[in-house]
C-alpha positions as CSV (number, residue, x, y, z in Angstrom):
1,X,116.2,96.3,103.5
2,X,116.5,94.0,106.5
3,X,113.3,95.3,108.0
4,X,111.3,93.4,105.4
5,X,113.2,90.2,105.6
6,X,115.5,89.5,108.6
7,X,113.6,91.9,110.8
8,X,110.1,91.1,109.6
9,X,109.0,90.1,113.1
10,X,110.3,93.5,114.4
11,X,108.4,95.2,111.6
12,X,105.2,93.5,112.8
13,X,105.8,94.7,116.3
14,X,106.7,98.3,115.4
15,X,104.2,99.0,112.7
16,X,101.1,97.5,114.3
17,X,101.7,99.8,117.2
18,X,102.3,103.2,115.6
19,X,100.2,102.9,112.4
20,X,96.4,103.0,112.8
21,X,95.5,100.4,110.2
22,X,91.8,100.9,110.6
23,X,92.3,104.6,109.6
24,X,94.5,103.4,106.7
25,X,91.6,101.2,105.6
26,X,89.1,104.0,105.9
27,X,91.3,106.2,103.7
28,X,91.7,103.7,100.9
29,X,88.1,102.5,101.2
30,X,86.9,106.0,100.6
31,X,88.8,106.1,97.3
32,X,87.7,102.7,96.2
33,X,84.1,103.3,97.1
34,X,84.1,106.6,95.2
35,X,85.2,104.6,92.1
36,X,82.9,101.6,92.8
37,X,85.8,99.1,93.1
38,X,85.5,96.0,95.2
39,X,88.2,93.8,93.6
40,X,91.7,94.9,94.5
41,X,95.4,94.0,94.6
42,X,97.4,95.5,97.3
43,X,101.1,95.9,96.4
44,X,103.4,96.1,99.5
45,X,100.9,94.2,101.6
46,X,103.5,93.6,104.3
47,X,102.2,91.4,107.1
48,X,98.5,91.7,106.1
49,X,97.4,94.4,108.5
50,X,95.2,96.1,105.9
51,X,93.9,92.8,104.4
52,X,91.9,92.1,107.5
53,X,89.8,95.2,107.1
54,X,89.3,94.8,103.4
55,X,88.1,91.2,103.7
56,X,85.8,92.0,106.7
57,X,84.1,94.6,104.5
58,X,83.4,92.5,101.4
59,X,86.4,93.2,99.2
60,X,87.8,90.6,96.9
61,X,91.4,91.0,98.0
62,X,94.9,89.8,97.1
63,X,98.1,91.0,98.6
64,X,101.5,91.0,96.9
65,X,104.8,91.6,98.6
66,X,108.5,91.1,97.5
67,X,109.4,89.7,101.0
68,X,108.7,86.0,101.5
69,X,109.1,86.5,105.2
70,X,106.4,89.2,105.3
71,X,104.0,87.0,103.2
72,X,104.6,84.1,105.5
73,X,103.5,86.2,108.5
74,X,100.4,87.3,106.5
75,X,99.5,83.7,105.7
76,X,99.9,82.7,109.4
77,X,97.6,85.5,110.5
78,X,95.0,85.0,107.7
79,X,95.3,81.5,106.4
80,X,92.2,81.7,104.2
81,X,93.3,84.9,102.5
82,X,95.3,85.3,99.3
83,X,98.9,86.5,99.5
84,X,101.6,86.0,96.9
85,X,105.3,86.7,96.8
86,X,106.0,88.9,93.8
87,X,107.9,91.8,92.3
88,X,105.8,94.8,91.4
89,X,108.0,95.4,88.3
90,X,107.2,92.0,86.8
91,X,104.1,90.5,88.4
92,X,101.2,88.9,86.6
93,X,97.8,88.2,88.0
94,X,95.6,85.3,86.9
95,X,92.8,87.7,86.1
96,X,92.8,91.4,85.6
97,X,91.7,93.4,88.6
98,X,89.5,96.5,89.1
99,X,92.0,98.3,91.3
100,X,95.5,98.4,92.6
101,X,96.7,100.1,95.7
102,X,100.4,100.5,96.4
103,X,100.7,101.2,100.2
104,X,103.4,102.1,102.6
105,X,105.3,104.4,100.2
106,X,106.4,101.2,98.3
107,X,106.8,103.3,95.1
108,X,109.7,105.1,96.8
109,X,111.8,101.9,96.8
110,X,111.9,101.9,93.0
111,X,115.2,103.7,92.6
112,X,115.7,103.9,88.8
113,X,113.4,105.3,86.2
114,X,113.5,101.9,84.5
115,X,112.2,100.3,87.7
116,X,109.4,102.8,87.9
117,X,108.5,102.4,84.3
118,X,108.4,98.6,84.7
119,X,106.2,98.8,87.7
120,X,103.7,101.1,86.1
121,X,103.7,98.9,82.9
122,X,103.0,95.7,85.0
123,X,100.2,97.5,86.9
124,X,98.7,98.7,83.6
125,X,98.8,95.2,82.1
126,X,97.1,93.7,85.2
127,X,94.3,96.3,85.5
128,X,91.0,96.3,83.6
129,X,90.3,99.3,81.4
130,X,88.8,101.9,83.7
131,X,90.6,100.3,86.6
132,X,92.3,102.6,89.1
133,X,95.6,102.7,90.8
134,X,96.2,104.6,94.1
135,X,99.7,105.0,95.7
136,X,101.6,107.3,98.0
137,X,105.1,108.7,97.6
138,X,107.5,110.8,99.6
139,X,107.4,114.4,98.5
140,X,110.9,115.7,97.6
141,X,110.0,119.3,98.0
142,X,109.0,118.9,101.7
143,X,111.2,116.1,102.9
144,X,114.6,117.0,101.5
145,X,114.8,120.2,103.5
146,X,114.2,118.1,106.6
147,X,117.2,116.0,105.7
148,X,119.4,119.0,105.2
149,X,118.5,120.1,108.7
150,X,119.9,116.8,110.0
151,X,116.5,115.8,111.5
152,X,116.4,112.5,113.4
153,X,113.4,110.6,114.7
154,X,112.9,108.0,117.4
155,X,109.9,105.6,117.3
156,X,109.0,103.5,120.3
157,X,106.5,100.7,120.5
158,X,105.2,98.1,122.9
159,X,104.1,94.8,121.4
160,X,103.2,91.6,123.2
161,X,104.8,93.0,126.4
162,X,108.1,93.9,124.7
163,X,109.3,97.5,124.3
164,X,111.0,98.3,121.0
165,X,112.8,101.4,119.8
166,X,113.9,102.6,116.4
167,X,116.3,105.5,115.8
168,X,116.3,106.9,112.3
169,X,118.5,109.4,110.5
170,X,118.8,110.3,106.9
171,X,121.4,111.6,104.5
172,X,121.1,112.6,100.8
173,X,122.4,110.2,98.2
174,X,121.2,111.8,94.9
175,X,122.5,108.8,92.9
176,X,119.1,107.7,91.7
177,X,117.2,110.9,91.5
178,X,116.2,112.7,94.7
179,X,117.0,109.7,96.8
180,X,118.4,109.4,100.4
181,X,120.0,106.8,102.7
182,X,117.9,105.8,105.6
183,X,119.9,104.6,108.6
184,X,118.0,102.8,111.4
185,X,119.0,101.2,114.7
186,X,116.6,98.8,116.2
187,X,116.7,97.8,119.9
188,X,114.4,96.2,122.5
189,X,114.2,96.7,126.2
190,X,115.7,94.0,128.4
191,X,115.5,94.8,132.1
192,X,116.0,98.5,132.4
193,X,118.2,98.9,129.3
194,X,117.7,98.9,125.5
195,X,119.8,96.3,123.7
196,X,120.5,96.7,120.0
197,X,118.9,94.1,117.8
198,X,120.2,95.2,114.4
199,X,121.3,98.1,112.2
200,X,119.5,98.6,108.9
201,X,120.3,100.8,105.9
202,X,118.3,101.3,102.8
203,X,118.1,103.8,99.9
204,X,114.7,105.5,99.4
205,X,113.6,107.7,96.5
206,X,111.5,110.9,96.8
207,X,109.6,112.4,93.9
208,X,108.1,115.6,92.9
209,X,104.4,115.7,91.8
210,X,105.6,116.7,88.3
211,X,107.8,113.6,88.0
212,X,105.0,111.3,89.0
213,X,102.5,113.0,86.6
214,X,104.9,112.5,83.7
215,X,105.5,108.8,84.5
216,X,101.8,108.2,84.7
217,X,101.2,110.0,81.4
218,X,103.8,107.9,79.6
219,X,102.2,104.8,80.9
220,X,98.6,105.7,79.9
221,X,97.2,106.6,83.3
222,X,95.0,109.6,83.7
223,X,95.3,111.3,87.1
224,X,91.9,111.7,88.9
225,X,93.0,113.1,92.3
226,X,96.1,114.2,94.2
227,X,95.7,114.1,97.9
228,X,98.2,115.8,100.3
229,X,98.7,113.4,103.2
230,X,101.1,113.5,106.2
231,X,102.2,110.1,107.5
232,X,103.9,109.0,110.7
233,X,107.4,110.0,109.4
234,X,107.1,111.5,105.9
235,X,105.2,114.2,104.0
236,X,103.5,112.3,101.2
237,X,101.1,112.7,98.3
238,X,98.5,110.0,97.4
239,X,97.7,109.7,93.7
240,X,94.5,108.2,92.2
241,X,94.8,107.5,88.5
242,X,92.7,105.6,85.9
243,X,93.9,103.2,83.2
244,X,93.0,104.5,79.8
245,X,93.2,102.9,76.3
246,X,96.6,103.1,74.7
C-alpha cells in the first residue's frame, strides 16, 4: 500500500487531522490500566502519533511498523523513543512484554489464514504469561453490506497550510476470505484546484467475530472483552485477550 511507503508524508498529513489521537490513547489506556499493564509494544505504530501520549503518561513503550518510511518519521518526531521496523508475523523482541496493542486495523492487512496464524504466534511468543493483546478489526457483517451499496467516502484535511483530499471506493474481492479492494485517489489543493498526487490500491480483509475467536483459541489466547467501536470509516470490534499456558 503506497500510503504507508511512498505516501507516508501524506499519511501524516491526513491522519493527524481526522483522527483524534488523544481519544485513541484514552481508549487503549483504559484497557491497559484495567489490566495493570505499563509495558507495551504497539504494532502498526505508523508515524508515532500514539507513542507521544503513552510516553508522556509513564508507559514503557516500543513501536513496530512494517514501513521504514513511517518509522523514519516517528524517529524524527520522537528521537528518544524506541521504534523498530518489523513484520508482525515474524518479529522478536529482546524481552517479553506485558501487553501488545495492534492499532489502526492492522490485523485486516493479514490476508491469508497463514499470515494471521503467524502473527498471533509471534505475538504469543513475545508476550509474558498473563500478558494481554488488544486489536481492532473491520466487521464483515456490517461493512460488506456498505460495499454492496456502492458507498464512497471523501476525506479532507488541512495540514501545515495545505489542503488534502482522499476519495475512497471499495469493491469485493473474496479471494482471501471476506476481503475487499480499497481504491483511493489522493490530491492536494493548488490555487483554487485540487491536483492529483497519487492513486493507491490495497486489499483489506474483514472478519467476523466468530472467525477471530477461533483463531485466538487456536493460538492459546483467552478473550476477556469484545468492544463494539465505530471508527472514522469502518465499523470495527476491539478484542482484548490474555495469553494463557499452552
